[in-house]
Backbone as numpy.savetxt, mean C-alpha at the origin, in Angstrom:
# Nx Ny Nz CAx CAy CAz Cx Cy Cz
14.26 1.87 -11.30 14.57 1.68 -9.89 14.31 2.97 -9.12
13.63 2.85 -8.00 13.46 3.96 -7.07 14.28 3.65 -5.83
15.13 4.58 -5.44 15.98 4.39 -4.26 15.64 5.45 -3.22
15.28 5.00 -2.05 14.98 5.90 -0.93 16.05 5.65 0.13
16.73 6.72 0.52 17.85 6.57 1.45 17.72 7.55 2.61
17.51 6.99 3.81 17.48 7.78 5.05 16.54 8.99 4.94
15.40 8.77 4.31 14.47 9.85 4.02 13.68 10.22 5.28
13.67 11.50 5.60 12.94 11.99 6.77 12.25 13.30 6.41
11.11 13.54 7.08 10.42 14.81 6.94 9.80 15.20 8.26
10.15 16.39 8.70 9.63 16.91 9.96 8.76 18.14 9.69
7.58 18.16 10.33 6.71 19.32 10.31 6.65 19.85 11.74
7.37 20.91 12.02 7.42 21.41 13.37 8.02 20.37 14.30
7.26 20.00 15.34 7.77 19.00 16.27 7.32 17.59 15.92
6.67 17.43 14.78 6.17 16.11 14.37 7.03 15.53 13.27
7.54 14.31 13.52 8.34 13.62 12.52 7.41 12.75 11.70
7.04 13.21 10.50 6.07 12.50 9.66 6.70 11.30 8.96
7.95 11.42 8.56 8.70 10.33 7.93 10.04 10.23 8.63
10.39 9.03 9.06 11.52 8.85 9.97 12.55 7.87 9.40
13.54 8.40 8.68 14.72 7.64 8.27 14.36 6.40 7.44
13.54 6.60 6.41 13.15 5.48 5.55 14.24 5.14 4.55
14.51 3.86 4.40 15.45 3.37 3.39 14.87 2.11 2.75
14.69 2.13 1.44 14.24 0.94 0.72 14.44 1.18 -0.78
14.42 0.10 -1.56 14.49 0.16 -3.01 13.21 -0.43 -3.59
12.79 0.11 -4.73 11.64 -0.41 -5.46 12.12 -0.79 -6.85
12.00 -2.07 -7.17 12.65 -2.61 -8.36 11.71 -2.72 -9.55
12.25 -2.69 -10.77 11.44 -2.88 -11.98 10.88 -4.29 -12.05
9.78 -4.44 -12.78 9.20 -5.75 -12.99 8.33 -6.25 -11.86
8.04 -5.39 -10.89 7.22 -5.79 -9.75 6.17 -4.73 -9.44
5.05 -5.19 -8.90 4.08 -4.28 -8.31 4.35 -4.26 -6.81
4.69 -3.09 -6.29 4.96 -2.95 -4.86 3.79 -2.26 -4.20
3.20 -2.91 -3.19 2.16 -2.29 -2.39 2.80 -1.45 -1.30
2.49 -0.16 -1.28 3.04 0.75 -0.27 1.94 0.95 0.77
2.10 0.31 1.93 1.02 0.16 2.89 1.34 0.81 4.22
0.29 1.22 4.91 0.46 1.78 6.24 -0.82 2.40 6.73
-0.99 2.56 8.03 -2.21 3.18 8.58 -2.32 4.64 8.20
-3.47 5.22 8.43 -3.63 6.67 8.25 -2.60 7.40 9.10
-1.97 8.41 8.51 -0.98 9.18 9.24 0.38 8.54 9.31
0.62 7.47 8.53 1.88 6.74 8.63 3.00 7.36 7.81
2.68 8.33 6.94 3.71 8.98 6.14 3.77 8.52 4.70
2.80 7.73 4.25 2.85 7.22 2.88 2.77 8.34 1.85
1.75 9.17 1.97 1.57 10.24 0.98 2.73 11.22 1.01
3.24 11.51 2.20 4.39 12.41 2.31 5.61 11.81 1.62
5.81 10.51 1.79 6.94 9.84 1.14 6.82 9.89 -0.38
5.63 9.58 -0.90 5.42 9.63 -2.35 5.65 11.05 -2.86
5.17 12.05 -2.10 5.35 13.44 -2.52 6.84 13.82 -2.53
7.61 13.30 -1.60 9.05 13.58 -1.60 9.75 12.90 -2.77
9.32 11.71 -3.14 9.95 11.01 -4.26 9.80 11.81 -5.54
8.64 12.46 -5.72 8.40 13.21 -6.96 8.61 14.71 -6.79
9.32 15.11 -5.76 9.76 16.49 -5.64 8.73 17.50 -5.21
7.56 17.07 -4.73 6.53 18.00 -4.28 6.75 18.45 -2.84
7.50 17.67 -2.09 7.84 18.01 -0.71 9.34 17.86 -0.54
9.97 18.85 0.07 11.42 18.81 0.28 11.74 18.02 1.55
12.59 16.99 1.47 12.94 16.22 2.67 13.68 17.06 3.70
13.48 16.74 4.95 14.29 17.32 6.02 15.67 16.70 6.01
15.74 15.41 5.68 17.01 14.70 5.58 16.84 13.55 4.60
17.96 13.07 4.07 17.93 11.94 3.16 17.57 12.34 1.74
17.39 11.34 0.90 17.13 11.61 -0.52 16.35 10.46 -1.14
15.65 10.78 -2.22 14.97 9.78 -3.03 15.38 9.98 -4.47
15.70 8.89 -5.17 16.16 8.97 -6.55 15.35 8.03 -7.43
15.08 8.47 -8.63 14.40 7.67 -9.64 15.38 7.48 -10.79
15.72 6.24 -11.09 16.71 5.94 -12.14 18.03 6.67 -11.84
18.40 6.75 -10.56 19.68 7.31 -10.17 19.72 8.82 -10.06
18.56 9.50 -10.30 18.54 10.96 -10.25 17.39 11.46 -9.39
17.58 12.65 -8.83 16.47 13.31 -8.18 15.39 13.59 -9.23
14.13 13.47 -8.83 13.04 13.72 -9.77 13.18 15.09 -10.42
13.63 16.09 -9.66 13.77 17.44 -10.19 14.82 17.53 -11.29
15.74 16.54 -11.33 16.82 16.56 -12.32 16.50 15.73 -13.56
15.34 15.11 -13.61 14.95 14.34 -14.79 14.48 15.32 -15.86
15.10 15.33 -17.04 14.79 16.35 -18.04 13.37 16.27 -18.60
12.84 15.07 -18.74 11.48 14.90 -19.28 10.73 13.91 -18.39
10.34 14.34 -17.18 9.80 13.39 -16.19 8.55 12.67 -16.63
7.69 13.29 -17.45 6.46 12.63 -17.85 6.73 11.36 -18.65
7.91 11.29 -19.28 8.28 10.11 -20.05 8.92 9.04 -19.18
9.27 9.37 -17.95 9.94 8.42 -17.08 9.12 8.02 -15.87
8.34 8.96 -15.33 7.59 8.68 -14.11 6.15 9.16 -14.26
5.20 8.24 -14.14 3.80 8.60 -14.13 3.31 8.67 -12.70
2.58 9.73 -12.37 2.21 9.98 -10.97 0.72 10.25 -10.85
0.08 9.59 -9.89 -1.30 9.91 -9.50 -1.33 10.01 -7.98
-1.36 11.24 -7.48 -1.42 11.46 -6.03 -2.79 11.93 -5.57
-3.55 12.56 -6.46 -4.86 13.07 -6.08 -5.77 13.07 -7.29
-6.71 12.15 -7.31 -7.60 12.01 -8.47 -8.48 13.23 -8.68
-8.66 14.04 -7.65 -9.51 15.22 -7.76 -8.72 16.49 -8.04
-7.44 16.36 -8.37 -6.62 17.55 -8.57 -6.83 18.20 -9.93
-7.36 17.47 -10.90 -7.57 18.04 -12.24 -8.59 19.16 -12.20
-8.38 20.25 -12.94 -9.32 21.39 -12.91 -10.70 21.00 -13.44
-11.71 21.22 -12.62 -13.06 20.77 -12.95 -13.66 21.45 -14.16
-13.20 22.65 -14.49 -13.80 23.39 -15.62 -13.36 22.84 -16.97
-12.24 22.11 -17.01 -11.74 21.58 -18.27 -12.45 20.28 -18.63
-12.53 20.03 -19.93 -13.03 18.75 -20.41 -11.88 17.76 -20.41
-12.18 16.46 -20.20 -11.13 15.46 -20.00 -10.15 15.41 -21.16
-10.66 15.38 -22.38 -9.77 15.29 -23.54 -8.87 16.52 -23.61
-9.43 17.70 -23.35 -8.65 18.94 -23.39 -7.58 18.93 -22.30
-7.94 18.46 -21.12 -6.99 18.38 -20.01 -5.79 17.50 -20.38
-6.06 16.32 -20.92 -4.98 15.42 -21.31 -4.14 16.01 -22.44
-4.80 16.72 -23.37 -4.06 17.36 -24.47 -3.12 18.43 -23.94
-3.55 19.18 -22.92 -2.69 20.20 -22.32 -1.48 19.55 -21.65
-1.72 18.47 -20.93 -0.62 17.76 -20.28 0.36 17.20 -21.32
-0.20 16.67 -22.41 0.66 16.11 -23.46 1.54 17.19 -24.08
0.94 18.34 -24.36 1.72 19.42 -24.96 2.81 19.91 -24.02
2.47 20.05 -22.73 3.45 20.52 -21.76 4.59 19.52 -21.57
4.27 18.23 -21.71 5.28 17.20 -21.47 5.97 16.69 -22.71
5.67 17.28 -23.86 6.31 16.84 -25.10 5.85 15.47 -25.56
4.57 15.17 -25.34 4.00 13.88 -25.71 3.21 14.04 -27.00
3.35 13.10 -27.91 2.63 13.15 -29.19 1.13 13.20 -28.96
0.43 13.99 -29.80 -1.01 14.19 -29.64 -1.80 12.89 -29.72
-1.38 11.96 -30.57 -2.14 10.72 -30.73 -2.17 9.90 -29.45
-1.23 10.15 -28.55 -1.18 9.40 -27.30 -2.39 9.72 -26.41
-2.93 10.92 -26.57 -4.11 11.29 -25.78 -5.25 10.32 -26.05
-5.52 10.05 -27.31 -6.62 9.13 -27.65 -6.30 7.71 -27.20
-5.03 7.34 -27.24 -4.65 6.00 -26.80 -4.96 5.79 -25.32
-4.59 6.77 -24.48 -4.83 6.57 -23.05 -6.31 6.71 -22.70
-7.02 7.54 -23.44 -8.47 7.64 -23.22 -9.13 6.29 -23.46
-8.76 5.64 -24.55 -9.30 4.32 -24.85 -8.82 3.29 -23.82
-7.57 3.41 -23.38 -6.99 2.45 -22.46 -7.74 2.43 -21.13
-8.17 3.60 -20.67 -8.84 3.67 -19.36 -10.36 3.65 -19.47
-10.89 3.58 -20.69 -12.32 3.43 -20.86 -13.13 4.70 -20.68
-12.55 5.85 -21.03 -13.26 7.12 -20.88 -13.72 7.71 -22.22
-13.71 6.92 -23.27 -14.05 7.44 -24.58 -15.42 8.10 -24.64
-16.39 7.54 -23.95 -17.76 8.06 -24.03 -17.95 9.36 -23.27
-17.01 9.68 -22.36 -17.19 10.89 -21.53 -16.01 11.85 -21.66
-15.15 11.62 -22.64 -13.92 12.41 -22.75 -14.17 13.89 -23.01
-15.35 14.22 -23.54 -15.64 15.64 -23.81 -16.54 16.27 -22.74
-16.71 15.57 -21.63 -17.44 16.14 -20.50 -16.48 16.90 -19.58
-17.03 17.87 -18.85 -16.21 18.61 -17.90 -15.84 17.72 -16.71
-14.59 17.87 -16.27 -14.07 17.00 -15.22 -14.82 17.19 -13.91
-15.32 18.40 -13.68 -16.04 18.67 -12.45 -17.28 17.82 -12.27
-17.82 17.27 -13.35 -19.00 16.42 -13.27 -18.68 14.95 -13.17
-17.39 14.62 -13.09 -16.99 13.22 -13.03 -17.24 12.65 -11.63
-17.62 11.37 -11.58 -17.65 10.64 -10.32 -16.21 10.38 -9.89
-16.04 9.93 -8.64 -14.68 9.62 -8.17 -14.04 8.53 -9.01
-14.82 7.52 -9.39 -14.27 6.44 -10.21 -13.80 6.95 -11.57
-14.58 7.83 -12.19 -14.18 8.42 -13.47 -12.93 9.29 -13.30
-12.88 10.04 -12.19 -11.70 10.86 -11.93 -10.46 10.00 -11.74
-10.63 8.84 -11.11 -9.49 7.92 -10.95 -9.00 7.43 -12.31
-9.92 7.08 -13.19 -9.52 6.63 -14.52 -8.79 7.75 -15.28
-9.28 8.98 -15.12 -8.61 10.11 -15.77 -7.22 10.30 -15.19
-7.08 10.19 -13.88 -5.77 10.33 -13.26 -4.80 9.26 -13.72
-5.29 8.04 -13.89 -4.44 6.97 -14.40 -4.05 7.25 -15.85
-4.99 7.77 -16.64 -4.67 8.14 -18.03 -3.57 9.18 -18.07
-3.66 10.19 -17.19 -2.63 11.22 -17.14 -1.28 10.64 -16.74
-1.28 9.68 -15.81 -0.03 9.06 -15.38 0.60 8.24 -16.50
-0.24 7.67 -17.37 0.26 6.82 -18.45 0.61 7.60 -19.71
0.34 8.90 -19.72 0.43 9.70 -20.93 1.79 9.60 -21.61
2.86 9.67 -20.85 4.20 9.63 -21.43 4.77 8.23 -21.58
3.93 7.18 -21.39 4.37 5.78 -21.46 5.59 5.56 -20.57
5.50 5.94 -19.28 6.68 5.92 -18.41 7.06 4.52 -17.95
8.31 4.39 -17.53 8.79 3.11 -17.00 8.50 2.94 -15.53
8.07 4.02 -14.87 7.77 3.98 -13.44 6.42 4.63 -13.19
5.60 3.98 -12.36 4.30 4.53 -11.99 4.18 4.59 -10.48
3.76 5.75 -9.97 3.48 5.93 -8.55 2.00 6.30 -8.43
1.20 5.43 -7.86 -0.25 5.63 -7.80 -0.71 5.56 -6.35
-1.30 6.64 -5.87 -1.79 6.70 -4.50 -3.29 6.43 -4.49
-3.68 5.30 -3.93 -5.09 4.88 -3.83 -5.81 4.91 -5.19
-5.28 4.23 -6.21 -5.88 4.33 -7.55 -7.24 3.64 -7.69
-7.60 2.72 -6.78 -8.88 2.02 -6.92 -9.95 2.61 -6.02
-9.62 3.67 -5.29 -10.61 4.31 -4.44 -11.75 4.87 -5.29
-12.98 4.43 -5.03 -14.13 4.90 -5.78 -14.48 4.07 -7.00
-13.66 3.08 -7.34 -13.96 2.24 -8.50 -14.90 1.10 -8.12
-15.72 0.69 -9.08 -16.59 -0.45 -8.87 -15.78 -1.73 -9.08
-16.35 -2.92 -8.80 -15.58 -4.17 -8.93 -14.95 -4.35 -10.30
-15.69 -3.97 -11.37 -15.10 -4.10 -12.72 -13.88 -3.20 -12.85
-13.99 -1.98 -12.32 -12.88 -1.05 -12.39 -11.68 -1.53 -11.60
-11.92 -2.09 -10.43 -10.83 -2.62 -9.60 -10.13 -3.76 -10.33
-10.92 -4.64 -10.94 -10.34 -5.75 -11.70 -9.52 -5.23 -12.87
-10.01 -4.19 -13.54 -9.28 -3.59 -14.66 -7.94 -3.01 -14.20
-7.93 -2.29 -13.08 -6.68 -1.72 -12.57 -5.70 -2.83 -12.23
-6.18 -3.89 -11.59 -5.31 -5.01 -11.23 -4.66 -5.61 -12.47
-5.47 -5.85 -13.51 -4.94 -6.43 -14.74 -3.95 -5.49 -15.41
-4.27 -4.20 -15.43 -3.38 -3.21 -16.03 -2.03 -3.18 -15.32
-2.05 -3.13 -13.99 -0.80 -3.03 -13.23 0.05 -4.28 -13.40
-0.60 -5.45 -13.41 0.15 -6.69 -13.61 0.79 -6.70 -15.01
0.05 -6.23 -16.00 0.61 -6.19 -17.36 1.78 -5.24 -17.45
1.65 -4.05 -16.86 2.73 -3.07 -16.92 3.97 -3.56 -16.19
3.78 -4.22 -15.06 4.93 -4.79 -14.34 5.58 -5.88 -15.17
4.75 -6.66 -15.88 5.29 -7.71 -16.73 6.12 -7.18 -17.88
5.92 -5.90 -18.22 6.73 -5.26 -19.26 8.03 -4.69 -18.70
8.27 -4.92 -17.41 9.53 -4.47 -16.80 9.46 -3.10 -16.16
8.27 -2.57 -15.93 8.14 -1.27 -15.31 8.13 -1.39 -13.78
8.45 -0.30 -13.12 8.39 -0.23 -11.66 7.03 0.35 -11.28
6.23 -0.41 -10.55 4.88 -0.01 -10.20 4.77 0.07 -8.68
4.38 1.24 -8.19 4.19 1.45 -6.75 2.75 1.88 -6.52
2.04 1.15 -5.66 0.63 1.41 -5.42 0.39 1.52 -3.92
-0.14 2.66 -3.50 -0.57 2.82 -2.13 -2.05 2.47 -2.05
-2.43 1.66 -1.06 -3.83 1.26 -0.94 -4.12 0.80 0.47
-5.40 0.94 0.87 -5.88 0.38 2.12 -6.63 -0.93 1.90
-6.81 -1.34 0.65 -7.56 -2.56 0.35 -6.60 -3.75 0.35
-6.48 -4.41 1.50 -5.50 -5.49 1.63 -5.82 -6.68 0.74
-7.11 -7.00 0.60 -7.45 -8.14 -0.25 -7.05 -7.87 -1.69
-7.20 -6.63 -2.14 -6.81 -6.28 -3.50 -5.31 -6.31 -3.65
-4.59 -5.80 -2.66 -3.12 -5.82 -2.71 -2.60 -7.26 -2.72
-3.28 -8.14 -2.01 -2.84 -9.53 -1.98 -2.94 -10.16 -3.37
-3.93 -9.73 -4.15 -4.11 -10.25 -5.50 -3.24 -9.52 -6.53
-2.72 -8.34 -6.18 -2.03 -7.51 -7.16 -0.53 -7.40 -6.94
-0.12 -7.23 -5.69 1.27 -6.88 -5.40 2.19 -8.09 -5.37
3.43 -7.87 -5.79 4.50 -8.86 -5.64 5.23 -8.66 -4.32
5.37 -7.38 -3.94 6.08 -7.01 -2.73 5.25 -6.01 -1.93
5.60 -5.87 -0.67 4.99 -4.82 0.15 6.08 -4.07 0.90
5.90 -2.76 0.96 6.67 -1.91 1.86 5.66 -1.35 2.85
5.84 -1.66 4.12 4.88 -1.27 5.15 5.53 -0.25 6.07
4.84 0.87 6.28 5.35 1.91 7.17 4.32 2.19 8.26
4.81 2.66 9.40 3.94 3.04 10.50 4.62 4.12 11.32
3.88 5.19 11.61 4.45 6.34 12.31 5.73 6.83 11.65
5.75 6.75 10.31 6.88 7.26 9.55 8.06 6.32 9.45
8.01 5.18 10.13 9.14 4.25 10.13 8.84 3.02 9.27
9.92 2.42 8.75 9.78 1.21 7.95 9.50 0.02 8.87
8.39 -0.69 8.62 8.04 -1.86 9.41 8.34 -3.16 8.67
8.25 -3.13 7.35 8.51 -4.35 6.57 8.82 -3.98 5.13
9.67 -4.77 4.53 10.00 -4.65 3.10 10.29 -6.06 2.62
9.29 -6.69 2.03 9.41 -8.11 1.70 8.45 -8.47 0.59
8.67 -9.64 0.01 7.69 -10.16 -0.93 6.41 -10.47 -0.15
5.28 -10.51 -0.86 4.02 -10.83 -0.19 4.11 -12.20 0.47
4.73 -13.16 -0.21 4.85 -14.51 0.35 5.69 -14.49 1.63
6.78 -13.75 1.62 7.63 -13.66 2.82 6.89 -12.97 3.97
6.18 -11.90 3.62 5.50 -11.12 4.65 4.38 -11.92 5.30
3.58 -12.60 4.51 2.47 -13.37 5.07 2.94 -14.67 5.71
4.13 -15.12 5.35 4.67 -16.34 5.95 5.61 -16.10 7.10
5.74 -14.83 7.51 6.71 -14.48 8.55 6.24 -14.80 9.95
4.99 -15.25 10.09 4.45 -15.51 11.41 3.54 -14.40 11.89
3.58 -13.24 11.22 2.72 -12.14 11.62 1.27 -12.48 11.26
0.46 -12.77 12.24 -0.94 -13.10 11.97 -1.17 -14.55 11.62
-0.10 -15.34 11.44 -0.25 -16.74 11.11 -0.54 -17.59 12.35
-1.05 -18.79 12.12 -1.39 -19.67 13.23 -1.04 -21.11 12.88
-0.86 -21.89 13.91 -0.70 -23.33 13.76 -1.92 -23.99 14.39
-2.51 -24.93 13.67 -3.66 -25.68 14.19 -3.20 -27.10 14.49
-3.42 -27.53 15.73 -2.94 -28.85 16.14 -4.05 -29.58 16.87
-4.21 -30.86 16.59 -5.17 -31.72 17.27 -4.41 -32.84 17.96
-4.69 -33.03 19.23 -3.99 -34.04 20.02 -4.94 -34.60 21.06
-4.84 -35.90 21.38 -5.66 -36.46 22.46 -5.24 -35.92 23.83
-4.09 -35.29 23.90 -3.63 -34.68 25.15 -3.53 -33.16 24.97
-4.63 -32.60 24.47 -4.63 -31.20 24.07 -4.34 -30.25 25.24
-4.93 -30.51 26.41 -4.71 -29.60 27.54 -3.26 -29.60 27.97
-2.67 -30.77 28.02 -1.26 -30.88 28.41 -0.37 -30.18 27.38
-0.69 -30.38 26.11 0.09 -29.73 25.05 -0.08 -28.22 25.11
-1.30 -27.75 25.36 -1.55 -26.31 25.44 -0.73 -25.67 26.56
-0.67 -26.34 27.71 0.12 -25.81 28.83 1.61 -25.77 28.47
2.06 -26.78 27.79 3.46 -26.84 27.37 3.78 -25.71 26.40
2.88 -25.43 25.47 3.08 -24.37 24.48 3.08 -23.00 25.16
2.20 -22.81 26.14 2.18 -21.53 26.86 3.49 -21.31 27.60
4.02 -22.36 28.19 5.30 -22.25 28.90 6.43 -21.87 27.95
6.27 -22.24 26.66 7.28 -21.91 25.65 7.09 -20.51 25.09
6.07 -19.79 25.57 5.86 -18.41 25.14 4.87 -18.23 24.03
4.19 -19.30 23.60 3.21 -19.19 22.53 1.86 -18.76 23.10
1.06 -18.12 22.24 -0.33 -17.80 22.59 -1.20 -18.96 22.12
-2.06 -19.45 23.00 -2.82 -20.66 22.71 -4.29 -20.45 23.06
-5.18 -20.92 22.19 -6.59 -21.01 22.55 -7.22 -22.16 21.78
-8.40 -22.58 22.23 -9.09 -23.72 21.62 -10.21 -23.22 20.73
-10.43 -23.90 19.62 -11.58 -23.56 18.78 -12.73 -24.51 19.09
-13.85 -24.33 18.39 -15.04 -25.12 18.68 -14.89 -26.60 18.40
-13.93 -26.97 17.56 -13.74 -28.38 17.21 -12.82 -29.11 18.18
-12.27 -28.38 19.13 -11.34 -29.00 20.07 -9.88 -28.86 19.67
-9.63 -28.27 18.51 -8.25 -28.07 18.07 -7.59 -26.97 18.90
-6.29 -27.04 18.99 -5.50 -26.01 19.66 -4.94 -25.08 18.59
-5.19 -23.79 18.74 -4.70 -22.79 17.79 -3.54 -22.06 18.44
-2.42 -22.01 17.74 -1.17 -21.52 18.32 -0.62 -20.38 17.49
-0.26 -19.29 18.12 0.47 -18.20 17.46 1.76 -17.97 18.23
2.78 -17.53 17.49 4.07 -17.26 18.12 5.02 -18.44 18.08
4.62 -19.52 17.42 5.48 -20.69 17.29 5.15 -21.38 15.98
6.16 -21.86 15.28 5.94 -22.52 13.99 5.40 -23.92 14.19
4.92 -24.52 13.10 4.44 -25.90 13.16 5.57 -26.84 13.57
6.78 -26.58 13.07 7.93 -27.41 13.45 8.20 -27.30 14.94
8.10 -26.07 15.47 8.34 -25.87 16.89 7.30 -26.58 17.74
6.03 -26.53 17.33 4.97 -27.24 18.05 5.22 -28.74 18.02
5.56 -29.25 16.83 5.82 -30.68 16.70 6.99 -31.14 17.54
8.05 -30.33 17.59 9.23 -30.70 18.38 8.90 -30.75 19.87
8.12 -29.76 20.35 7.74 -29.76 21.77 6.88 -30.97 22.11
5.93 -31.30 21.21 5.08 -32.46 21.45 5.90 -33.74 21.46
6.84 -33.87 20.54 7.66 -35.07 20.46 8.55 -35.22 21.69
9.05 -34.10 22.20 9.94 -34.15 23.36 9.22 -34.69 24.59
7.88 -34.51 24.66 7.09 -35.02 25.79 6.29 -36.26 25.41
6.58 -36.82 24.22 5.88 -38.02 23.73 4.37 -37.82 23.68
3.96 -36.60 23.26 2.54 -36.29 23.12 2.13 -36.57 21.68
1.15 -37.44 21.51 0.69 -37.78 20.17 0.01 -36.57 19.52
0.27 -36.40 18.25 -0.35 -35.32 17.47 -1.05 -35.95 16.28
-2.34 -35.70 16.15 -3.12 -36.27 15.05 -3.22 -35.33 13.85
-3.05 -34.06 14.09 -3.08 -33.09 13.00 -2.21 -31.90 13.37
-1.41 -31.44 12.42 -0.53 -30.29 12.65 -0.44 -29.51 11.34
-1.05 -28.32 11.32 -1.15 -27.54 10.09 -0.67 -26.11 10.33
0.25 -25.65 9.49 0.68 -24.26 9.53 -0.25 -23.46 8.62
-0.97 -22.50 9.18 -1.88 -21.66 8.40 -1.21 -20.33 8.13
-0.94 -20.05 6.86 -0.34 -18.78 6.48 -1.34 -17.65 6.67
-0.86 -16.55 7.18 -1.74 -15.40 7.39 -2.13 -14.79 6.05
-3.31 -14.20 5.99 -3.66 -13.39 4.84 -2.83 -12.10 4.91
-2.78 -11.37 3.82 -2.06 -10.10 3.84 -2.68 -9.17 4.87
-4.01 -9.16 4.97 -4.66 -8.28 5.95 -4.26 -8.65 7.37
-4.24 -9.94 7.68 -3.85 -10.38 9.03 -2.41 -10.01 9.33
-1.51 -10.25 8.37 -0.10 -9.92 8.58 0.08 -8.41 8.71
-0.64 -7.66 7.91 -0.56 -6.20 7.98 -1.04 -5.68 9.32
-2.19 -6.17 9.79 -2.72 -5.72 11.07 -1.78 -6.07 12.22
-1.17 -7.23 12.14 -0.21 -7.62 13.18 1.02 -6.72 13.15
1.50 -6.40 11.94 2.71 -5.59 11.82 2.49 -4.15 12.25
1.26 -3.64 12.05 1.00 -2.22 12.32 0.21 -2.01 13.61
0.06 -3.04 14.41 -0.77 -2.96 15.62 -0.36 -1.80 16.53
0.93 -1.58 16.65 1.43 -0.53 17.55 1.72 0.77 16.82
1.32 0.87 15.55 1.63 2.07 14.76 0.39 2.82 14.31
-0.76 2.48 14.87 -2.01 3.14 14.50 -2.17 4.40 15.34
-2.24 5.56 14.69 -2.33 6.82 15.42 -3.74 7.09 15.92
-4.75 6.75 15.13 -6.13 7.08 15.47 -6.92 5.79 15.59
-7.12 5.34 16.82 -7.83 4.08 17.05 -9.20 4.39 17.65
-10.25 3.89 17.00 -11.60 4.16 17.48 -11.85 3.43 18.79
-12.70 4.03 19.64 -13.12 3.37 20.86 -13.96 2.15 20.49
-13.87 1.10 21.31 -14.61 -0.13 21.03 -15.57 -0.41 22.17
-16.51 -1.28 21.88 -17.48 -1.65 22.90 -18.83 -1.03 22.61
-19.89 -1.58 23.19 -21.25 -1.08 22.93 -21.38 0.40 23.30
-21.87 1.18 22.34 -22.13 2.58 22.61 -20.91 3.44 22.78
-19.72 2.91 22.45 -18.51 3.69 22.64 -18.48 4.86 21.69
-18.17 6.02 22.20 -18.07 7.22 21.38 -16.77 7.91 21.74
-15.98 8.25 20.72 -14.73 8.93 20.99 -14.62 10.16 20.13
-13.68 11.06 20.43 -13.50 12.25 19.64 -13.00 11.93 18.26
-13.39 12.73 17.29 -12.91 12.53 15.92 -11.42 12.75 15.87
-10.74 11.98 15.02 -9.30 12.15 14.85 -9.02 13.44 14.11
-8.13 14.25 14.65 -7.79 15.52 14.04 -6.32 15.51 13.69
-5.92 15.90 12.47 -4.51 15.92 12.11 -3.71 16.78 13.07
-2.57 16.24 13.47 -1.70 16.99 14.36 -1.19 18.24 13.67
-0.94 19.28 14.43 -0.37 20.49 13.85 0.94 20.16 13.19
1.10 20.59 11.95 2.34 20.31 11.23 2.34 19.00 10.50
1.27 18.22 10.59 1.21 16.95 9.89 0.98 17.22 8.41
1.19 16.19 7.53 0.96 16.39 6.10 -0.43 16.93 5.81
-1.46 16.42 6.50 -2.81 16.90 6.25 -2.96 18.36 6.65
-2.28 18.73 7.75 -2.43 20.08 8.25 -1.73 21.11 7.37
-0.70 20.68 6.64 0.04 21.64 5.83 -0.36 21.60 4.36
-1.39 20.80 4.04 -1.97 20.91 2.71 -1.55 19.88 1.70
-0.87 18.82 2.11 -0.57 17.76 1.15 -1.89 17.07 0.80
-2.17 16.85 -0.50 -3.46 16.26 -0.89 -3.70 14.95 -0.15
-4.90 14.79 0.41 -5.18 13.59 1.17 -6.50 12.95 0.81
-7.21 13.49 -0.20 -8.46 12.89 -0.66 -9.42 12.59 0.48
-9.47 13.53 1.43 -10.47 13.41 2.48 -10.01 12.60 3.67
-8.77 12.15 3.68 -8.31 11.42 4.85 -6.82 11.64 5.01
-6.35 11.48 6.21 -4.92 11.64 6.47 -4.25 10.31 6.28
-3.20 10.30 5.46 -2.49 9.03 5.23 -1.02 9.24 5.51
């Protein structure tokens, strides 16, 4: 169990993480989601003791990460796939980590085989592609066979086979009763992998729910209705506060009101309805709806639009050196 209580982090006048409270339970894959600059990486870094909170606390198995006597056996962490020293060979790097963490030597070969790096284990890490570096980072996180895994963007740089492998691995580990936390921008992949999502924006908690609850909450969802009195029904729905538009088939598409609510309004005016379908939002649609007002860096739109490049605010995690793999998160 990971417990986050009133966790905050301030860099100068910028509040990067703002009073976060949530629990992450064993036996589930939790997608930790949010726009660039939302505080995800800072939160993960505070959970594992790399950043000191301004307020609040994070505990793993009831203890601060710093108080865990043998953390490699309890918490596996991948925050930056490029953090491994490039001059070392992969097998040697993992052997050093194993020795430092009190892990049996044979475990090195086990994780090398597990992540599919056997053919390149004696190559220098500096020559690895990003996908190979990700596999090495996952191997390092798994070295102590921990009950908790925190992985920041683990599929970044992987090919489709690699992404499928990570998905299968995480589902298997969660099925063994481990706590799995994955930060990612790939919503379609999270929809196939995660059981729950914790969504943050501008450092604040926006959602903490199962994927089914989150996508069924109405965020990004629509109701499709067909009626011979479509114009009259559309006006009625607008008066009720719903957003309404017509598609090419003549159906009325409704957001902001459930299928039951649409049906009740139609029945109250004796408007015939020939089709009434509640369309659940995809995870991407629900995520975009939930974070619409929490995006810090929004590109200009329209033909030929050009805007200034987004620059990390002074005192932000990116500005103070928290690993960001080339982007602010």
